Every structure is written in C-alpha cells, then in structure tokens.
DODREN-866549 format. One record per residue: x, y, z of N, C-alpha, C, O, CB in turn; residue in one letter. Coordinates in steps of 0.1 Angstrom, whole numbers, padded with zeros to 4 digits, always signed. Glycine has a CB too. Layout:
<atoms>
XYZXYZXYZXYZXYZA...
</atoms>
This chain:
<atoms>
-0106-0185+0112-0092-0182+0117-0093-0180+0132-0102-0173+0137-0086-0170+0110M-0083-0184+0140-0083-0182+0154-0082-0168+0158-0078-0159+0149-0071-0190+0160N-0087-0164+0170-0087-0150+0174-0073-0145+0174-0071-0133+0170-0093-0149+0188R-0063-0153+0178-0049-0149+0178-0042-0158+0168-0035-0168+0173-0042-0148+0192V-0043-0156+0155-0036-0165+0146-0021-0164+0146-0016-0155+0150-0042-0163+0132P-0015-0175+0140-0001-0175+0139+0003-0166+0127-0005-0162+0119+0005-0189+0137T+0016-0163+0126+0021-0155+0115+0018-0162+0102+0014-0155+0092+0036-0152+0116D+0020-0175+0102+0017-0182+0089+0003-0181+0085-0001-0181+0073+0021-0197+0091A-0007-0182+0095-0021-0181+0092-0024-0167+0086-0032-0166+0077-0029-0183+0104Q-0018-0157+0092-0020-0143+0087-0015-0141+0073-0021-0135+0064-0014-0133+0096L-0003-0148+0070+0003-0147+0057-0006-0154+0047-0008-0148+0036+0017-0153+0057E-0012-0165+0050-0021-0172+0041-0034-0164+0039-0039-0163+0027-0025-0186+0047R-0039-0157+0049-0051-0149+0048-0048-0137+0039-0056-0134+0030-0055-0144+0062F-0036-0131+0041-0032-0119+0032-0031-0124+0018-0035-0117+0008-0020-0113+0037A-0025-0136+0015-0023-0141+0002-0036-0144-0005-0038-0141-0017-0014-0153+0002A-0046-0149+0003-0059-0152-0002-0066-0139-0007-0072-0138-0017-0068-0159+0009F-0065-0128+0002-0071-0115-0002-0064-0110-0014-0070-0104-0023-0069-0105+0010I-0050-0111-0015-0043-0106-0027-0047-0113-0039-0049-0107-0050-0028-0107-0025A-0049-0126-0039-0053-0134-0051-0067-0130-0055-0069-0128-0067-0052-0149-0048K-0076-0129-0045-0089-0125-0049-0090-0111-0055-0097-0108-0065-0098-0125-0036M-0082-0102-0049-0081-0088-0055-0076-0088-0069-0081-0081-0078-0073-0079-0046T-0065-0095-0071-0059-0096-0085-0069-0102-0095-0070-0098-0106-0046-0104-0085L-0077-0112-0090-0087-0118-0099-0098-0108-0103-0103-0108-0114-0092-0131-0093E-0101-0100-0093-0111-0090-0096-0106-0079-0105-0113-0075-0115-0116-0083-0083I-0093-0076-0103-0087-0066-0112-0086-0071-0127-0085-0064-0136-0073-0062-0107E-0085-0085-0128-0084-0091-0141-0098-0095-0146-0099-0102-0156-0075-0103-0141R-0108-0091-0140-0122-0094-0144-0126-0108-0143-0134-0113-0151-0125-0089-0158D-0119-0116-0134-0122-0130-0133-0132-0133-0121-0137-0144-0120-0109-0138-0131L-0134-0123-0113-0143-0124-0102-0151-0111-0101-0147-0100-0106-0136-0127-0088R-0163-0112-0095-0171-0100-0092-0165-0093-0080-0162-0099-0070-0186-0104-0090Q-0164-0079-0080-0159-0072-0069-0166-0074-0056-0160-0074-0045-0160-0057-0072P-0179-0077-0056-0187-0079-0044-0181-0091-0036-0184-0091-0024-0201-0081-0047E-0174-0100-0042-0169-0111-0034-0159-0107-0024-0157-0114-0014-0163-0122-0044L-0153-0095-0026-0143-0090-0017-0149-0086-0004-0142-0086+0007-0135-0079-0023L-0162-0084-0004-0169-0080+0009-0168-0091+0019-0169-0088+0031-0184-0077+0006R-0167-0104+0015-0166-0115+0025-0154-0115+0033-0154-0121+0044-0167-0128+0017T-0143-0107+0029-0131-0107+0037-0128-0093+0042-0116-0091+0046-0120-0113+0029V-0137-0084+0040-0134-0070+0044-0145-0065+0054-0156-0070+0054-0134-0061+0032M-0141-0055+0062-0151-0049+0071-0160-0040+0062-0156-0036+0051-0144-0040+0082S-0172-0037+0067-0181-0028+0059-0174-0015+0055-0175-0010+0044-0194-0025+0066P-0167-0009+0065-0160+0004+0062-0149+0002+0052-0147+0010+0043-0155+0010+0075Q-0141-0009+0054-0130-0012+0044-0135-0014+0030-0129-0010+0021-0122-0023+0049G-0146-0022+0029-0152-0024+0016-0157-0012+0009-0154-0010-0003-0164-0034+0017W-0163-0003+0017-0168+0009+0011-0157+0018+0006-0158+0024-0004-0177+0017+0021D-0146+0019+0014-0135+0027+0010-0128+0021-0002-0125+0029-0011-0125+0028+0022L-0126+0008-0003-0120+0002-0015-0129+0004-0027-0124+0007-0038-0118-0013-0012W-0142+0002-0025-0151+0003-0037-0151+0017-0043-0151+0019-0055-0165+0000-0033R-0149+0027-0034-0149+0041-0039-0136+0046-0044-0135+0055-0052-0154+0050-0028R-0125+0040-0040-0112+0045-0043-0104+0036-0053-0093+0040-0057-0104+0047-0031S-0109+0024-0056-0101+0015-0064-0099+0021-0078-0108+0028-0083-0108+0001-0066R-0087+0019-0084-0084+0025-0097-0092+0020-0108-0097+0009-0108-0069+0023-0100P-0095+0029-0118-0102+0025-0130-0094+0016-0139-0082+0015-0138-0107+0037-0138P-0102+0009-0148-0095+0000-0157-0093-0014-0152-0095-0016-0140-0082+0006-0161G-0088-0023-0160-0086-0036-0156-0072-0041-0161-0067-0036-0171-0097-0046-0162R-0067-0051-0155-0054-0057-0159-0057-0069-0168-0068-0074-0168-0045-0061-0147F-0047-0073-0176-0049-0085-0184-0038-0095-0180-0027-0091-0177-0048-0081-0199H-0041-0107-0181-0031-0117-0177-0037-0131-0175-0029-0140-0172-0024-0113-0165G-0050-0132-0177-0056-0146-0175-0056-0150-0161-0056-0142-0152-0048-0156-0183G-0057-0163-0159-0059-0169-0145-0047-0165-0137-0035-0164-0141-0060-0184-0146A-0050-0162-0124-0039-0159-0115-0032-0171-0110-0039-0181-0105-0045-0151-0102V-0019-0172-0112-0011-0183-0107-0002-0179-0096+0000-0167-0093-0003-0189-0119V+0004-0189-0090+0013-0186-0078+0024-0176-0081+0028-0168-0073+0019-0199-0073D+0029-0177-0094+0040-0168-0098+0036-0154-0098+0045-0145-0099+0046-0173-0111A+0023-0151-0098+0018-0137-0099+0018-0130-0086+0016-0118-0085+0004-0137-0105D+0020-0138-0075+0019-0133-0062+0031-0136-0053+0036-0147-0053+0006-0138-0055I+0037-0125-0047+0049-0127-0039+0045-0133-0025+0033-0135-0022+0056-0115-0037G+0054-0134-0016+0052-0139-0003+0048-0127+0006+0055-0117+0006+0064-0146+0003T+0036-0128+0013+0032-0117+0021+0042-0114+0032+0049-0123+0037+0018-0120+0027P+0043-0101+0036+0050-0097+0047+0040-0091+0057+0033-0082+0054+0062-0086+0044R+0040-0097+0069+0030-0093+0079+0037-0087+0091+0047-0092+0096+0022-0106+0084V+0032-0076+0095+0037-0069+0107+0026-0068+0117+0016-0061+0115+0043-0054+0103E+0028-0074+0129+0018-0073+0139+0019-0060+0147+0029-0055+0151+0020-0085+0149R+0007-0054+0149+0006-0042+0157+0000-0046+0171+0003-0039+0181-0003-0032+0150L-0007-0056+0172-0013-0061+0185-0018-0075+0182-0017-0080+0171-0025-0052+0190A-0024-0082+0192-0030-0095+0190-0041-0096+0180-0042-0106+0173-0035-0101+0204D-0048-0084+0179-0059-0084+0169-0057-0074+0158-0067-0071+0151-0072-0081+0177T-0045-0069+0156-0043-0060+0145-0030-0063+0138-0020-0066+0145-0044-0045+0150R-0029-0061+0125-0017-0064+0118-0017-0056+0104-0028-0052+0100-0015-0079+0115A-0006-0054+0099-0005-0048+0085+0002-0059+0076+0012-0065+0080+0004-0035+0086I-0003-0061+0065+0003-0070+0055+0005-0063+0042-0003-0054+0038-0007-0082+0053A+0016-0066+0035+0019-0061+0022+0025-0072+0013+0032-0081+0018+0029-0049+0023N+0022-0071+0001+0025-0082-0008+0026-0076-0023+0018-0068-0027+0015-0093-0008I+0036-0081-0030+0038-0076-0044+0030-0086-0053+0030-0098-0050+0053-0075-0048V+0024-0081-0063+0016-0089-0073+0019-0084-0087+0022-0073-0089+0001-0089-0070T+0018-0093-0096+0019-0090-0110+0006-0083-0114-0005-0088-0112+0022-0102-0120R+0007-0071-0121-0005-0064-0124-0009-0067-0139-0019-0072-0142-0003-0049-0122T+0001-0064-0148-0002-0066-0162+0011-0069-0170+0020-0061-0169-0009-0053-0168D+0011-0080-0176+0023-0084-0184+0034-0086-0174+0033-0094-0165+0027-0074-0194G+0045-0079-0176+0057-0080-0167+0057-0068-0157+0067-0066-0150+0069-0080-0175E+0046-0061-0156+0045-0050-0146+0041-0055-0132+0032-0064-0131+0035-0039-0151R+0047-0050-0122+0044-0054-0108+0040-0042-0100+0045-0031-0102+0056-0061-0102W+0031-0045-0091+0027-0034-0081+0027-0041-0067+0032-0051-0065+0013-0028-0085G+0020-0034-0058+0019-0040-0045+0005-0037-0039-0002-0028-0043+0030-0034-0036A+0001-0046-0030-0011-0044-0022-0007-0043-0007+0001-0050-0002-0021-0056-0024L-0013-0033-0001-0011-0031+0013-0024-0032+0020-0034-0027+0014-0004-0017+0017T-0025-0038+0031-0038-0040+0038-0036-0040+0053-0026-0044+0058-0045-0053+0034M-0046-0035+0060-0047-0036+0075-0056-0047+0078-0067-0048+0072-0051-0022+0081K-0052-0056+0087-0061-0067+0091-0065-0065+0106-0057-0061+0114-0053-0080+0090L-0078-0068+0108-0083-0066+0122-0091-0078+0126-0100-0083+0118-0091-0053+0123D-0089-0083+0138-0097-0094+0143-0104-0091+0157-0107-0100+0164-0088-0106+0145G-0106-0078+0159-0111-0074+0172-0126-0079+0174-0131-0079+0185-0111-0059+0174S-0133-0082+0163-0147-0086+0164-0148-0101+0166-0159-0107+0167-0155-0082+0152T-0136-0108+0166-0136-0123+0166-0135-0129+0153-0132-0141+0152-0149-0127+0173G-0136-0122+0142-0134-0127+0129-0125-0117+0121-0129-0105+0120-0148-0129+0121R-0114-0122+0116-0105-0114+0109-0110-0108+0096-0116-0116+0088-0092-0121+0107W-0108-0095+0094-0112-0089+0082-0101-0079+0077-0093-0074+0086-0126-0081+0084R-0101-0075+0065-0093-0064+0060-0100-0051+0062-0112-0050+0057-0089-0066+0045A-0095-0042+0069-0101-0029+0071-0097-0018+0062-0103-0008+0061-0099-0025+0085T-0086-0021+0055-0080-0011+0045-0073-0019+0035-0064-0027+0038-0071-0001+0053N-0075-0016+0022-0068-0023+0011-0065-0013+0001-0074-0006-0005-0077-0035+0006L-0052-0012-0003-0047-0002-0013-0039-0009-0023-0030-0018-0020-0040+0009-0006H-0040-0005-0035-0032-0009-0046-0022+0002-0049-0026+0013-0051-0040-0013-0059R-0009-0002-0050+0002+0008-0053+0009+0003-0066+0010-0009-0068+0011+0009-0042L+0014+0012-0073+0022+0009-0085+0036+0015-0084+0037+0026-0078+0014+0015-0098Y+0045+0008-0089+0059+0013-0089+0061+0023-0100+0068+0021-0110+0070+0001-0090A+0055+0035-0098+0055+0045-0109+0059+0059-0102+0056+0061-0091+0042+0046-0116A+0064+0067-0110+0069+0080-0105+0057+0089-0101+0058+0098-0093+0077+0088-0115R+0044+0086-0106+0033+0094-0103+0029+0093-0088+0020+0100-0083+0021+0091-0112H+0036+0084-0081+0034+0083-0066+0041+0095-0059+0038+0096-0047+0038+0070-0061Y+0049+0102-0066+0054+0114-0059+0042+0124-0058+0034+0125-0066+0065+0121-0067R+0042+0131-0046+0031+0140-0044+0032+0152-0053+0022+0156-0059+0031+0145-0029T+0044+0159-0054+0045+0170-0062+0036+0182-0057+0030+0180-0047+0042+0167-0077G+0036+0193-0065+0028+0204-0061+0013+0201-0064+0010+0195-0074+0032+0217-0068P+0004+0205-0055-0010+0203-0058-0015+0213-0068-0010+0224-0069-0018+0205-0045Y-0024+0209-0077-0029+0219-0087-0035+0231-0080-0041+0229-0069-0040+0212-0096P-0034+0243-0086-0040+0255-0079-0054+0254-0076-0059+0260-0067-0037+0267-0088P-0062+0246-0084-0077+0246-0082-0080+0238-0070-0092+0238-0065-0083+0240-0094V-0071+0230-0064-0074+0222-0052-0070+0229-0040-0058+0233-0038-0067+0208-0054V-0079+0231-0031-0076+0237-0018-0072+0227-0008-0081+0219-0003-0088+0246-0013E-0060+0226-0004-0055+0216+0006-0047+0223+0016-0038+0231+0013-0047+0205-0001V-0051+0222+0029-0044+0228+0040-0030+0222+0041-0028+0210+0038-0051+0227+0053S-0020+0230+0046-0007+0224+0048-0007+0211+0057+0000+0202+0054+0003+0234+0054P-0015+0212+0067-0016+0200+0076-0021+0188+0069-0016+0177+0071-0025+0203+0088A-0031+0190+0060-0037+0178+0053-0027+0173+0043-0026+0161+0040-0050+0182+0046Q-0020+0183+0036-0010+0179+0026+0001+0170+0033+0005+0160+0027-0004+0191+0020R+0005+0174+0045+0015+0167+0053+0010+0153+0056+0017+0143+0055+0019+0175+0065L-0003+0152+0061-0008+0139+0065-0010+0130+0053-0007+0118+0054-0022+0142+0071A-0014+0136+0041-0016+0127+0029-0002+0122+0024-0001+0110+0021-0022+0136+0018D+0008+0131+0025+0021+0126+0020+0027+0116+0030+0033+0106+0025+0030+0138+0019T+0025+0118+0042+0030+0108+0052+0023+0095+0050+0030+0084+0051+0027+0113+0066S+0010+0094+0048+0003+0082+0046+0008+0075+0033+0010+0063+0032-0012+0084+0045E+0010+0083+0022+0015+0078+0010+0029+0072+0012+0033+0062+0006+0016+0089-0001L+0038+0078+0020+0051+0074+0022+0051+0060+0030+0058+0051+0027+0059+0084+0031R+0041+0059+0039+0040+0046+0046+0036+0035+0037+0041+0024+0038+0030+0048+0058D+0027+0038+0028+0023+0027+0018+0034+0023+0009+0037+0012+0006+0011+0032+0010R+0042+0033+0004+0053+0031-0005+0064+0023+0003+0070+0014-0003+0059+0044-0010A+0066+0026+0015+0076+0018+0023+0071+0004+0025+0079-0005+0025+0078+0025+0037A+0058+0002+0027+0053-0012+0028+0055-0019+0015+0058-0031+0015+0038-0012+0031A+0053-0013+0004+0055-0019-0009+0070-0023-0011+0074-0033-0017+0051-0010-0021A+0079-0014-0006+0093-0017-0007+0097-0029+0001+0104-0038-0003+0101-0005-0001L+0091-0030+0013+0094-0042+0022+0089-0055+0015+0095-0065+0016+0087-0040+0035R+0077-0054+0008+0072-0065+0001+0081-0069-0010+0083-0081-0013+0057-0062-0003A+0086-0059-0017+0095-0062-0029+0107-0068-0024+0113-0078-0030+0098-0049-0037A+0113-0064-0013+0125-0070-0007+0122-0084-0003+0131-0093-0004+0130-0061+0005E+0110-0087+0002+0107-0100+0006+0107-0109-0006+0111-0121-0006+0093-0101+0013R+0102-0104-0018+0101-0112-0030+0115-0115-0035+0118-0126-0039+0093-0105-0041R+0124-0105-0034+0138-0108-0038+0144-0119-0030+0151-0128-0036+0147-0095-0037V+0142-0119-0017+0148-0129-0009+0142-0143-0012+0149-0153-0009+0145-0126+0006A+0130-0144-0017+0124-0157-0020+0128-0163-0033+0126-0175-0035+0109-0155-0021D+0135-0155-0042+0138-0160-0055+0152-0165-0056+0161-0161-0048+0136-0148-0066L+0155-0174-0065+0168-0180-0067+0179-0169-0071+0175-0161-0079+0168-0191-0077P+0191-0170-0066+0201-0160-0070+0204-0161-0085+0203-0172-0091+0214-0163-0062P+0207-0150-0091+0211-0149-0105+0200-0153-0114+0202-0154-0126+0223-0158-0107L+0188-0154-0110+0177-0157-0119+0171-0144-0125+0173-0133-0119+0165-0165-0111S+0165-0145-0136+0159-0134-0143+0148-0128-0134+0147-0115-0134+0153-0137-0157A+0140-0136-0128+0130-0131-0119+0135-0123-0107+0130-0113-0103+0121-0143-0114A+0147-0127-0102+0153-0120-0091+0158-0107-0096+0157-0097-0088+0164-0128-0084R+0164-0106-0107+0169-0094-0113+0157-0084-0115+0158-0072-0111+0176-0096-0127L+0146-0089-0120+0134-0080-0122+0129-0075-0108+0126-0063-0107+0123-0088-0129Q+0129-0084-0098+0124-0080-0085+0134-0070-0079+0129-0061-0072+0123-0092-0076A+0146-0072-0081+0156-0062-0076+0154-0048-0082+0155-0038-0075+0171-0067-0079S+0151-0048-0095+0149-0035-0101+0136-0028-0096+0136-0016-0094+0147-0037-0116Q+0126-0037-0093+0114-0032-0086+0117-0026-0073+0112-0016-0069+0103-0043-0085M+0126-0033-0065+0129-0028-0052+0136-0014-0053+0134-0006-0045+0139-0038-0045T+0145-0013-0063+0152+0000-0065+0142+0011-0068+0143+0022-0063+0162-0001-0076E+0132+0008-0076+0122+0018-0079+0114+0022-0067+0112+0034-0065+0112+0012-0090T+0110+0012-0059+0102+0016-0047+0111+0024-0037+0107+0033-0030+0097+0003-0039W+0124+0020-0037+0133+0027-0028+0135+0042-0032+0135+0051-0024+0147+0021-0028S+0135+0045-0045+0136+0058-0050+0123+0066-0047+0123+0078-0044+0138+0058-0065K+0112+0059-0048+0099+0066-0045+0098+0070-0030+0094+0081-0027+0087+0056-0048I+0103+0061-0021+0103+0064-0007+0113+0076-0004+0109+0084+0004+0108+0051+0001V+0124+0076-0011+0134+0087-0009+0127+0100-0014+0129+0110-0007+0146+0084-0017T+0120+0100-0025+0114+0112-0030+0103+0117-0020+0102+0129-0017+0107+0109-0044D+0096+0107-0015+0085+0111-0005+0091+0116+0008+0086+0125+0014+0076+0099-0002L+0102+0110+0012+0109+0116+0024+0114+0130+0022+0113+0138+0031+0122+0107+0027D+0118+0133+0010+0123+0146+0006+0111+0156+0006+0111+0167+0011+0129+0147-0008R+0099+0151+0001+0087+0159+0001+0083+0162+0016+0079+0173+0019+0076+0152-0007D+0083+0151+0024+0079+0153+0038+0088+0163+0045+0083+0172+0053+0080+0140+0045L+0101+0163+0043+0110+0172+0049+0107+0186+0045+0107+0196+0053+0125+0169+0046A+0104+0188+0032+0100+0201+0027+0087+0206+0033+0086+0218+0038+0099+0201+0012L+0077+0197+0034+0064+0201+0040+0065+0204+0055+0059+0213+0060+0054+0190+0037L+0073+0196+0062+0075+0199+0076+0082+0212+0078+0079+0220+0088+0083+0188+0083R+0092+0215+0070+0099+0228+0071+0089+0239+0068+0090+0250+0075+0110+0228+0061G+0081+0238+0058+0071+0248+0055+0061+0250+0067+0057+0261+0070+0063+0245+0042Q+0057+0239+0073+0048+0240+0084+0054+0247+0096+0048+0255+0103+0043+0226+0088Q+0067+0243+0098+0075+0250+0109+0076+0265+0107+0074+0273+0116+0089+0244+0111H+0079+0269+0094+0081+0283+0091+0067+0290+0093+0067+0301+0098+0086+0285+0076D+0056+0283+0089+0043+0289+0090+0040+0291+0105+0034+0302+0108+0033+0281+0083G+0043+0282+0113+0040+0283+0127+0048+0294+0134+0043+0302+0142+0043+0270+0135Q+0061+0296+0129+0069+0306+0135+0063+0320+0131+0063+0329+0139+0084+0305+0130Q+0059+0321+0118+0053+0333+0113+0040+0337+0121+0038+0349+0125+0049+0332+0098L+0032+0327+0124+0020+0330+0132+0024+0335+0146+0017+0343+0151+0012+0317+0133Q+0034+0329+0152+0038+0333+0165+0043+0348+0165+0040+0356+0174+0049+0324+0171R+0051+0351+0154+0056+0365+0153+0044+0375+0151+0044+0385+0157+0065+0366+0141V+0035+0371+0143+0023+0380+0140+0015+0381+0153+0009+0392+0155+0014+0375+0129L+0014+0371+0161+0006+0371+0173+0012+0381+0183+0005+0388+0190+0004+0357+0179K+0026+0380+0184+0033+0389+0193+0032+0403+0189+0033+0413+0197+0047+0385+0195R+0031+0406+0176+0031+0419+0170+0017+0426+0172+0016+0438+0171+0034+0419+0155A+0007+0418+0175-0006+0424+0177-0008+0432+0190-0018+0438+0193-0017+0414+0176R
</atoms>
C-alpha cells in the first residue's frame, strides 16, 4: 500500500483485516495470521484481550461484512470501523487504528464490540480498586469505541436497499448502539461531576489546613 493511500485503499485494507478477524473468530484461520497486518504492540494487545469463545457461521461471505468507515487523523494515521456478522443473525463491530508511519500500514489497535447492554460501565465491583481518573479514562475510551460502532452501523444502513429486511435489522442495530452511546454519555457526565466534586473537596481541605 502507498505511504499515503487513498480512502478507497484504506477501506479495502480495513475490510481485509475485518474478514481475517472474523475468519479467526469462526476458527477458519489461525490467530497468528493476524500478525501480518498488525504492529507487534497491536498484535500483543489483541492476543491478550480478545474475547473467549468462537462464533459459528461457516465461511465468511461479503454479506457478513459491512462497508468500512475510515476517518483520517493524518497522512499516516486513521481510524476504521466496520460492522460484521458475529453469530447467526447477531452483529457486532470492529474498530481499529491504522498506522503507516513506518512506511508499511499496520493495525495498531483492534477491538471487537458487541451491541449488548453489558457495554455499560455501571458500578465497579467493590473488590476492584480503580481510581476516579482511571474510571473516567476507561469509560471515555469505551464511549469512543461505541460511537465508532454506531457510525459503522449507520454506514451499513445507508448501503442497504430501502424497505429491505436487512436494512430494518441494521436500523435496529443502529438504535441499539445509539442507546449504548447515550448510556455511556450519562455515565461520563456522572463521573466528571464526581471528579469535579472531589477536586473541590480537596481544595477546601487544603485551605482548611
């Protein structure tokens, strides 16, 4: 791929990665093959964080993968997101960061997301020690990924024929992602408010000393 590829080239590259990932998730390819399109750090992160279990669905066909949405950050950096069929009629999304600063484009970050309510952060279990700042950062990152999945779902709706069953299903998926983003926005507002209150309390205690 050229050092400064066109949008169409980046979309094809993202679709290639998405297809390979889905084939790995369906046990049709060995996970190590993904190393050929990922940076060493990206591969290590994906290998350690990829979800357990496998999807079922046989060979990956074009209908299993939506049209990638690519957002350029610079000449050598971009973000791509794409919806894919996970299992049966269930759909999820893949978000990835693409980097070409070394002269060869690679995925530096690859995440699988599901249109499920468990993507709400909710309260952390008492046994887990998480600082307010880290909780805010984690929720913000999760919100960004969910928003990317929403944009990918909206792209899929636009690609499908009006009044088709597939478009209705994609529209429902878009509504689900939209609700997840709204929930995460609400969580972020609450966490930011708590952080602000905590900072004010610290200032008051400092003045009282």
